[in-house]
MARBA-3410 file (N, C-alpha, C, O; in Angstrom, 1 decimal):
85
0.8,-1.2,0.0,0.0,0.0,0.0,0.8,1.3,0.0,1.9,1.3,0.6 ~ 0.5,2.3,-0.7,1.3,3.5,-0.9,1.0,4.4,0.2,0.0,4.4,0.9 ~ 2.0,5.4,0.5,1.8,6.4,1.5,0.6,7.4,1.0,0.0,8.0,1.8 ~ 0.4,7.5,-0.2,-0.7,8.3,-0.7,-2.1,7.7,-0.4,-3.0,8.5,-0.1 ~ -2.2,6.3,-0.4,-3.4,5.6,-0.1,-3.6,5.8,1.4,-4.8,6.0,1.8
-2.6,5.6,2.2,-2.7,5.7,3.7,-3.1,7.1,4.1,-4.0,7.3,4.9 ~ -2.4,8.2,3.4,-2.8,9.5,3.6,-4.3,9.7,3.4,-5.1,10.2,4.3 ~ -4.7,9.2,2.2,-6.2,9.4,1.9,-7.1,8.7,2.9,-8.2,9.2,3.1 ~ -6.8,7.6,3.6,-7.5,7.0,4.6,-7.5,7.9,5.9,-8.6,8.1,6.4 ~ -6.4,8.3,6.2,-6.3,9.2,7.4,-7.2,10.4,7.1,-8.1,10.7,7.9
-7.0,11.1,6.0,-7.8,12.3,5.6,-9.2,12.1,5.7,-9.9,12.9,6.3 ~ -9.7,11.0,5.1,-11.0,10.6,5.1,-11.6,10.6,6.6,-12.6,11.1,6.9 ~ -10.9,9.9,7.4,-11.3,9.6,8.8,-11.3,11.0,9.5,-12.3,11.3,10.2 ~ -10.3,11.8,9.3,-10.2,13.0,9.9,-11.4,14.0,9.5,-12.0,14.7,10.3 ~ -11.7,14.0,8.2,-12.8,14.8,7.7,-14.2,14.3,8.2,-15.2,15.0,8.3
-14.3,12.9,8.4,-15.5,12.4,8.9,-15.7,12.9,10.4,-16.9,13.1,10.8 ~ -14.7,13.0,11.2,-14.8,13.5,12.5,-14.9,14.9,12.7,-15.7,15.4,13.5 ~ -14.1,15.7,11.9,-14.1,17.1,11.9,-14.9,17.7,10.7,-14.3,18.1,9.7 ~ -16.3,17.7,10.9,-17.1,18.1,9.9,-16.9,19.5,9.3,-17.2,19.7,8.1 ~ -16.3,20.3,10.1,-16.2,21.7,9.7,-14.8,21.9,9.0,-14.5,23.0,8.5
-13.9,20.9,9.0,-12.6,21.0,8.4,-12.6,21.2,6.9,-13.4,20.6,6.2 ~ -11.7,22.1,6.5,-11.6,22.4,5.0,-10.7,21.3,4.4,-9.5,21.2,4.7 ~ -11.3,20.5,3.6,-10.5,19.4,2.9,-9.2,19.9,2.4,-8.1,19.2,2.6 ~ -9.1,20.9,1.7,-7.8,21.4,1.2,-6.8,21.8,2.2,-5.6,21.8,1.9 ~ -7.3,22.1,3.5,-6.3,22.4,4.6,-5.6,21.1,5.1,-4.7,21.2,5.9
-6.1,19.9,4.8,-5.6,18.7,5.4,-4.3,18.3,4.5,-4.4,17.8,3.4 ~ -3.1,18.7,5.1,-1.9,18.3,4.3,-1.0,17.7,5.3,-1.2,17.8,6.6 ~ 0.0,16.9,4.8,0.8,16.2,5.7,1.7,16.9,6.7,2.0,16.3,7.7 ~ 1.9,18.1,6.4,2.7,19.0,7.3,1.9,19.6,8.4,2.5,20.2,9.3 ~ 0.6,19.5,8.4,-0.3,20.0,9.4,-0.5,19.0,10.6,-0.6,17.8,10.4
-0.7,19.6,11.7,-1.0,18.6,12.9,-2.6,18.6,13.0,-3.3,19.6,12.5 ~ -3.1,17.7,13.5,-4.6,17.5,13.6,-5.1,18.7,14.5,-6.2,19.2,14.2 ~ -4.4,19.1,15.5,-4.8,20.2,16.4,-4.9,21.4,15.6,-5.9,22.2,15.8 ~ -3.9,21.7,14.8,-4.1,22.9,13.8,-5.4,22.9,13.0,-5.9,24.0,12.7 ~ -6.0,21.7,12.7,-7.2,21.6,12.0,-8.3,21.7,12.8,-9.4,21.6,12.2
-8.2,21.8,14.1,-9.3,21.9,15.0,-9.7,20.6,15.8,-10.7,20.6,16.5 ~ -8.8,19.6,15.7,-9.1,18.3,16.5,-8.6,18.5,18.0,-7.6,19.0,18.3 ~ -9.5,17.9,18.8,-9.2,17.8,20.2,-8.6,16.4,20.4,-8.5,15.6,19.5 ~ -8.1,16.1,21.7,-7.4,15.0,21.9,-8.2,13.8,21.6,-7.7,12.8,21.1 ~ -9.6,13.8,21.9,-10.4,12.6,21.6,-10.6,12.5,20.1,-10.7,11.3,19.6
-10.7,13.6,19.4,-10.7,13.4,17.9,-9.6,12.8,17.4,-9.7,12.0,16.4 ~ -8.4,13.1,17.9,-7.2,12.6,17.4,-7.1,11.0,17.6,-6.7,10.3,16.7 ~ -7.4,10.7,18.8,-7.5,9.3,19.2,-8.4,8.5,18.3,-8.1,7.4,17.8 ~ -9.6,9.0,18.0,-10.6,8.4,17.1,-10.0,8.3,15.6,-10.2,7.2,15.0 ~ -9.4,9.3,15.1,-8.8,9.3,13.8,-7.7,8.1,13.8,-7.7,7.3,12.9
-6.9,8.2,14.6,-5.8,7.2,14.7,-6.3,5.7,14.9,-5.9,4.8,14.2 ~ -7.2,5.6,15.8,-7.8,4.2,16.1,-8.6,3.8,14.8,-8.4,2.6,14.4 ~ -9.4,4.6,14.3,-10.1,4.2,13.0,-9.2,3.8,11.9,-9.4,2.8,11.3 ~ -8.2,4.7,11.6,-7.1,4.4,10.6,-6.5,3.1,10.9,-6.4,2.2,10.0 ~ -6.0,2.8,12.0,-5.3,1.5,12.4,-6.2,0.4,12.2,-5.8,-0.6,11.6
-7.5,0.5,12.6,-8.5,-0.6,12.4,-8.7,-0.8,10.9,-8.7,-2.0,10.4 ~ -8.8,0.2,10.1,-9.0,0.1,8.7,-7.8,-0.6,8.0,-7.9,-1.5,7.1 ~ -6.6,-0.2,8.5,-5.4,-0.8,7.9,-5.0,-2.1,8.6,-4.0,-2.7,8.2 ~ -5.7,-2.5,9.6,-5.4,-3.7,10.3,-4.1,-3.8,10.9,-3.4,-4.9,11.0 ~ -3.6,-2.7,11.5,-2.3,-2.6,12.2,-2.4,-1.9,13.5,-3.4,-1.3,13.8
-1.4,-2.2,14.2,-1.3,-1.5,15.6,0.0,-0.7,15.7,1.1,-1.2,15.2 ~ 0.0,0.4,16.3,1.1,1.1,16.6,1.3,1.4,18.1,0.3,1.9,18.6 ~ 2.4,1.2,18.8,2.5,1.4,20.2,2.2,2.8,20.5,2.6,3.7,19.8 ~ 1.5,3.1,21.6,1.1,4.4,22.1,2.3,5.2,22.3,2.3,6.4,22.0 ~ 3.4,4.6,22.8,4.7,5.4,23.0,5.1,6.0,21.7,5.6,7.2,21.7
5.0,5.2,20.6,5.4,5.7,19.3,4.5,6.8,18.7,4.9,7.8,18.1 ~ 3.2,6.7,19.0,2.3,7.6,18.6,2.5,9.0,19.3,2.2,10.0,18.7 ~ 2.9,9.0,20.5,3.1,10.2,21.3,4.2,11.1,20.8,4.2,12.3,21.3 ~ 5.0,10.5,20.0,6.2,11.3,19.3,5.7,12.0,18.0,6.5,12.8,17.5 ~ 4.6,11.6,17.5,4.2,12.2,16.2,3.6,13.6,16.4,2.8,13.9,17.3
4.1,14.6,15.4,3.7,15.9,15.5,2.8,16.4,14.4,2.1,17.4,14.5 ~ 2.8,15.6,13.2,1.9,16.0,12.1,1.3,14.9,11.5,1.6,13.7,11.8 ~ 0.3,15.1,10.4,-0.2,14.1,9.8,0.7,13.2,9.0,0.6,12.0,8.9 ~ 1.7,13.9,8.4,2.8,13.1,7.6,3.4,12.1,8.4,3.7,11.0,7.8 ~ 3.8,12.4,9.6,4.6,11.5,10.5,3.5,10.3,10.9,4.0,9.1,11.1
2.3,10.6,11.1,1.3,9.5,11.3,1.2,8.5,10.0,1.3,7.3,10.2 ~ 1.2,9.2,8.8,1.2,8.3,7.7,2.5,7.5,7.5,2.4,6.3,7.2 ~ 3.5,8.1,7.8,4.9,7.3,7.8,4.8,6.2,8.8,5.3,5.1,8.5 ~ 4.3,6.4,9.9,4.2,5.3,11.0,3.2,4.1,10.6,3.5,2.9,10.8 ~ 2.1,4.7,10.0,1.2,3.6,9.5,1.7,2.9,8.4,1.5,1.7,8.3
2.4,3.5,7.5,3.1,3.0,6.2,4.1,1.9,6.8,4.1,0.8,6.2 ~ 4.9,2.2,7.7,5.9,1.3,8.3,5.1,0.1,8.8,5.5,-1.0,8.5 ~ 4.1,0.4,9.7,3.4,-0.8,10.2,2.8,-1.6,9.3,2.8,-2.8,9.5 ~ 2.2,-1.2,8.2,1.6,-1.9,7.1,2.7,-2.9,6.4,2.5,-4.1,6.2 ~ 3.8,-2.2,6.2,5.0,-3.0,5.5,5.5,-4.0,6.5,6.0,-5.0,6.0
5.6,-3.8,7.7,6.2,-4.7,8.7,5.2,-5.9,8.8,5.6,-7.0,9.0 ~ 3.9,-5.6,8.8,2.9,-6.6,8.8,3.0,-7.6,7.7,2.8,-8.8,7.8 ~ 3.2,-7.1,6.5,3.4,-7.8,5.3,4.5,-8.7,5.4,4.4,-9.9,5.0 ~ 5.7,-8.3,5.9,6.9,-8.9,6.1,6.9,-10.0,7.0,7.7,-11.0,6.9 ~ 6.0,-9.9,8.1,5.9,-10.8,9.2,5.4,-12.1,8.8,5.3,-13.0,9.6
END
């Protein structure tokens, strides 16, 4: 799976939760907080994305992420590690 596909999944889940968010504002360099997400929204976006991709990322690793691009990178790595396992 490509990073672009993973980004589209994260973006779709974010826009589903943040109904007022501007789709064009959702870019890899933005944090979800910058887009108006609170901590519960962020947990929901991450959890939904992980379920959809059938992967898990340790909470300690998630705590170090600062923007959507880093989340996409972490999900991409998890998807590829799952395939290799």
